[in-house]
C-alpha positions in Angstrom: -24.7 3.5 -2.3 -28.3 2.7 -3.1 -29.2 2.3 -6.8 -31.9 4.4 -8.4 -35.3 3.4 -7.0 -33.9 1.7 -3.9 -34.6 3.0 -0.4 -32.0 5.5 0.8 -32.7 5.6 4.5 -29.7 3.5 5.5 -27.4 5.8 3.5 -28.8 9.0 4.9 -25.9 9.6 7.2 -23.5 9.3 4.3 -25.5 11.8 2.2 -25.6 14.2 5.2 -21.8 13.8 5.8 -21.1 14.5 2.1 -23.3 17.6 2.2 -21.7 18.9 5.4 -18.1 18.4 4.2 -18.8 19.8 0.7 -20.3 23.0 2.3 -17.2 23.3 4.5 -14.8 22.8 1.6 -16.5 25.3 -0.8 -16.9 27.9 2.0 -13.5 29.5 1.6 -13.9 30.2 -2.1 -17.4 31.5 -1.6 -16.2 33.9 1.2 -13.2 35.0 -0.8 -15.4 35.7 -3.9 -17.8 37.8 -1.7 -15.4 39.8 0.3 -12.1 40.1 -1.7 -11.3 41.6 -5.0 -10.5 39.2 -7.8 -11.2 35.5 -8.4 -10.1 33.1 -5.6 -7.5 30.5 -6.2 -9.0 27.4 -4.7 -6.9 24.7 -3.0 -6.4 21.8 -5.3 -7.0 19.3 -2.5 -10.2 21.0 -1.5 -11.5 20.8 -5.1 -10.6 17.2 -5.4 -12.3 16.4 -2.1 -15.5 18.3 -2.9 -15.7 16.7 -6.4 -15.2 13.2 -4.8 -18.0 13.9 -2.2 -20.3 15.2 -5.0 -19.7 12.1 -7.2 -20.3 9.9 -4.2 -23.9 11.0 -3.7 -24.8 12.2 -7.2 -26.0 9.9 -10.0 -24.3 11.9 -12.8 -21.7 14.5 -13.4 -24.5 17.1 -14.0 -26.1 16.2 -10.7 -22.7 16.5 -9.0 -22.3 20.0 -10.5 -25.8 20.9 -9.1 -24.9 19.5 -5.7 -21.8 21.6 -5.5 -23.7 24.7 -6.7 -26.3 24.1 -3.9 -23.5 23.9 -1.4 -22.0 27.1 -2.7 -25.5 28.8 -2.4 -25.8 27.6 1.2 -22.4 29.2 2.0 -23.3 32.4 0.3 -26.5 32.7 2.3 -24.6 32.0 5.5 -21.9 34.6 4.7 -24.6 37.3 4.1 -26.4 36.4 7.3 -23.2 36.5 9.3 -22.1 39.8 7.8 -25.5 41.3 8.5 -25.4 40.0 12.1 -21.8 41.3 12.7 -22.8 44.7 11.4 -25.6 45.0 13.9 -23.7 43.4 16.8 -22.2 45.8 19.3 -19.8 44.8 22.0 -20.3 46.0 25.5 
């Protein structure tokens, strides 16, 4: 990975893949938290993977936490939009 101050263009695909996979991995917990009672019990392997992806692209543990929080926010927005759409959608 590029060091601080180095161009990141060549690593952009890695950053995008890490973001995509982290969004996918945190999605289950976000959806469970939004639609079910109680706190979700996350899969240990999912947590290990999203932490690994976050640490791959982040420069510090604090930045990794913020990266994960951003991915969770993206999932929450998607869940709300999907729920709103499904409430309006009417089958034939």
